[in-house]
VEXMARVEX-544666 format. One line per field, with one value per residue (C-alpha): residue number from 1; residue in three letters; z, x, y. Coordinates in pm, whole numbers, always signed. Example, Ala and Ser with C-alpha at 12.3 -4.5 7.8 and 13.67 -1.06 7.14 Angstrom:
% VEXMARVEX-544666
num: [1; 2]
residuo: [ALA; SER]
w: [+780; +714]
u: [+1230; +1367]
v: [-450; -106]
% end
This chain:
% VEXMARVEX-544666
num: [1; 2; 3; 4; 5; 6; 7; 8; 9; 10; 11; 12; 13; 14; 15; 16; 17; 18; 19; 20; 21; 22; 23; 24; 25; 26; 27; 28; 29; 30; 31; 32; 33; 34; 35; 36; 37; 38; 39; 40; 41; 42; 43; 44; 45; 46; 47; 48; 49; 50; 51; 52; 53; 54; 55; 56; 57; 58; 59; 60; 61; 62; 63; 64; 65; 66; 67; 68; 69; 70; 71; 72; 73; 74; 75; 76; 77; 78; 79; 80; 81; 82; 83; 84; 85; 86; 87; 88; 89; 90; 91; 92; 93; 94; 95; 96; 97; 98; 99; 100; 101; 102; 103; 104; 105; 106; 107; 108; 109; 110; 111; 112; 113; 114; 115; 116; 117; 118; 119; 120; 121; 122; 123; 124; 125; 126; 127; 128; 129; 130; 131; 132; 133; 134; 135; 136; 137; 138; 139; 140; 141; 142; 143; 144; 145; 146; 147; 148; 149; 150; 151; 152; 153; 154; 155; 156; 157; 158; 159; 160; 161; 162; 163; 164; 165; 166; 167; 168; 169; 170; 171; 172; 173; 174; 175; 176; 177; 178; 179; 180; 181; 182; 183; 184; 185; 186; 187; 188; 189; 190; 191; 192; 193]
residuo: [UNK; UNK; UNK; UNK; UNK; UNK; UNK; UNK; UNK; UNK; UNK; UNK; UNK; UNK; UNK; UNK; UNK; UNK; UNK; UNK; UNK; UNK; UNK; UNK; UNK; UNK; UNK; UNK; UNK; UNK; UNK; UNK; UNK; UNK; UNK; UNK; UNK; UNK; UNK; UNK; UNK; UNK; UNK; UNK; UNK; UNK; UNK; UNK; UNK; UNK; UNK; UNK; UNK; UNK; UNK; UNK; UNK; UNK; UNK; UNK; UNK; UNK; UNK; UNK; UNK; UNK; UNK; UNK; UNK; UNK; UNK; UNK; UNK; UNK; UNK; UNK; UNK; UNK; UNK; UNK; UNK; UNK; UNK; UNK; UNK; UNK; UNK; UNK; UNK; UNK; UNK; UNK; UNK; UNK; UNK; UNK; UNK; UNK; UNK; UNK; UNK; UNK; UNK; UNK; UNK; UNK; UNK; UNK; UNK; UNK; UNK; UNK; UNK; UNK; UNK; UNK; UNK; UNK; UNK; UNK; UNK; UNK; UNK; UNK; UNK; UNK; UNK; UNK; UNK; UNK; UNK; UNK; UNK; UNK; UNK; UNK; UNK; UNK; UNK; UNK; UNK; UNK; UNK; UNK; UNK; UNK; UNK; UNK; UNK; UNK; UNK; UNK; UNK; UNK; UNK; UNK; UNK; UNK; UNK; UNK; UNK; UNK; UNK; UNK; UNK; UNK; UNK; UNK; UNK; UNK; UNK; UNK; UNK; UNK; UNK; UNK; UNK; UNK; UNK; UNK; UNK; UNK; UNK; UNK; UNK; UNK; UNK; UNK; UNK; UNK; UNK; UNK; UNK]
w: [+8949; +8744; +8551; +8190; +7921; +7799; +8151; +8207; +7876; +7963; +8305; +8143; +7896; +8163; +8399; +8119; +8051; +8410; +8553; +8927; +9070; +9177; +8826; +8676; +8925; +8831; +8458; +8491; +8726; +8977; +9114; +9404; +9404; +9613; +9364; +9088; +9293; +9365; +8998; +8889; +9138; +9025; +8662; +8748; +8634; +8967; +8858; +8625; +8375; +8385; +8006; +8041; +7732; +7780; +7566; +7711; +8066; +7989; +7819; +8103; +8357; +8159; +8111; +8477; +8611; +8370; +8514; +8866; +8764; +8624; +8939; +9146; +8926; +8942; +9322; +9305; +9051; +9228; +9579; +9455; +9357; +9619; +9464; +9616; +9968; +9829; +9707; +10058; +10197; +9946; +10063; +10431; +10403; +10233; +10522; +10800; +10779; +10827; +11151; +11283; +11266; +11616; +11675; +11776; +12109; +12116; +12387; +12716; +12646; +12880; +12772; +12688; +12970; +13068; +13182; +13477; +13827; +13880; +13633; +13868; +14206; +14476; +14694; +14407; +14348; +14713; +14703; +14388; +14550; +14848; +14634; +14403; +14704; +14757; +14383; +14255; +13977; +13705; +13351; +13049; +13025; +13388; +13351; +13370; +13361; +13737; +13765; +13741; +13406; +13510; +13357; +13574; +13438; +13092; +12867; +12700; +13023; +13238; +13532; +13372; +13528; +13576; +13909; +13929; +14226; +14204; +13960; +14046; +13904; +13536; +13513; +13392; +13700; +14077; +14291; +14323; +13951; +13861; +14072; +13847; +13512; +13537; +13673; +13628; +13349; +13565; +13831; +13568; +13406; +13742; +13828; +13495; +13579]
u: [+13008; +12808; +12490; +12591; +12323; +12418; +12391; +12054; +11922; +12049; +11885; +11552; +11577; +11659; +11393; +11136; +11229; +11133; +11478; +11524; +11732; +11997; +12020; +12045; +12317; +12516; +12470; +12574; +12863; +13002; +12657; +12454; +12102; +11994; +12149; +11947; +11627; +11694; +11761; +11449; +11246; +11394; +11327; +10965; +10995; +10903; +10557; +10611; +10360; +10299; +10354; +10733; +10777; +11021; +10835; +10500; +10632; +10770; +10450; +10241; +10458; +10428; +10051; +9973; +10047; +9792; +9493; +9606; +9601; +9249; +9137; +9259; +9070; +8739; +8688; +8736; +8452; +8213; +8186; +7964; +7659; +7726; +7487; +7676; +7826; +8125; +8323; +8302; +8440; +8727; +8810; +8830; +9143; +9328; +9245; +9313; +9698; +9699; +9501; +9739; +10037; +10133; +10213; +10572; +10585; +10843; +11109; +10993; +10623; +10427; +10397; +10057; +9877; +10041; +9855; +9636; +9754; +9464; +9632; +9930; +9919; +9891; +10147; +10395; +10333; +10399; +10717; +10831; +10772; +10987; +11260; +11282; +11370; +11676; +11758; +12107; +11962; +12202; +12237; +12219; +12598; +12630; +12409; +12568; +12442; +12399; +12207; +11830; +11738; +11394; +11348; +11205; +11075; +11050; +11349; +11319; +11402; +11713; +11526; +11536; +11724; +11741; +11692; +12042; +11981; +12105; +11903; +11710; +11883; +11801; +11595; +11678; +11522; +11553; +11306; +11058; +11051; +11026; +10707; +10561; +10699; +10637; +10290; +10091; +9836; +9540; +9604; +9635; +9312; +9129; +9236; +9111; +8753]
v: [+9088; +9334; +9274; +9331; +9347; +8999; +8851; +9020; +8883; +8535; +8566; +8665; +8375; +8114; +8249; +8240; +7878; +7798; +7735; +7787; +8069; +7817; +7675; +8023; +8122; +7813; +7886; +8252; +8181; +8430; +8510; +8368; +8235; +8534; +8776; +8609; +8634; +9002; +9082; +8891; +9091; +9424; +9336; +9254; +8893; +8738; +8616; +8323; +8203; +7826; +7801; +7820; +8040; +8329; +8583; +8475; +8522; +8865; +8981; +8839; +9020; +9344; +9312; +9242; +9592; +9745; +9552; +9650; +10015; +9970; +9791; +10085; +10330; +10137; +10151; +10529; +10553; +10308; +10459; +10748; +10533; +10259; +10005; +9712; +9681; +9484; +9788; +9938; +9611; +9631; +9983; +9882; +9659; +9946; +10181; +9926; +9928; +10306; +10276; +10005; +10237; +10341; +10702; +10771; +10948; +11229; +11225; +11372; +11310; +11079; +10718; +10566; +10383; +10057; +9743; +9827; +9746; +9505; +9267; +9235; +9062; +9333; +9154; +9154; +9526; +9606; +9399; +9584; +9924; +9825; +9669; +9972; +10188; +9963; +9936; +10021; +10241; +10127; +10261; +10032; +10022; +9910; +9601; +9254; +8895; +8910; +9238; +9284; +9437; +9566; +9915; +10193; +10522; +10671; +10583; +10924; +11108; +11136; +10980; +10631; +10343; +9966; +9789; +9637; +9405; +9043; +8831; +8517; +8209; +8161; +8482; +8835; +9000; +9004; +8806; +9094; +9174; +8804; +8803; +9070; +8955; +8581; +8514; +8195; +8228; +8125; +8388; +8664; +8552; +8552; +8910; +9050; +8952]
% end
């Protein structure tokens, strides 16, 4: 199915009349509801006006981007005088997503610090150290339903492997790694203090 000019115009008309994507898909024939939603989005018709008029909806959709452009220009002009703390608050949400982006660590570089050892039961840590000496050191392709899937080392290096010992029933890890991975909430909370 291709979107001919006639079909696009009919889509715009029906959308402007307030019909649902399902109704429009049925009217057009040979197109799914999701295809209609995608085309509406690409045409910029996704914000409907409550009036239901086709021309009014289209003009409202076309006029909305202009105020957004003006709104973006105004905060750039206001920060110089800073008479009101509100513009500074408006700038903060725009900067926040950038700071949330985690840096990608290149292969072979050390990983960032993991949870501290005091968050894990010392007995469980000792048991893990002993068990990892006996581990089968499997690769990802060697893992099965019955082998412990606990990763050891940095995945970006050649010295990375999985435990491979028999798993505890109903768990993805062996007994020692289950002791580290599945701890009661109260005991974890107590060790953090």
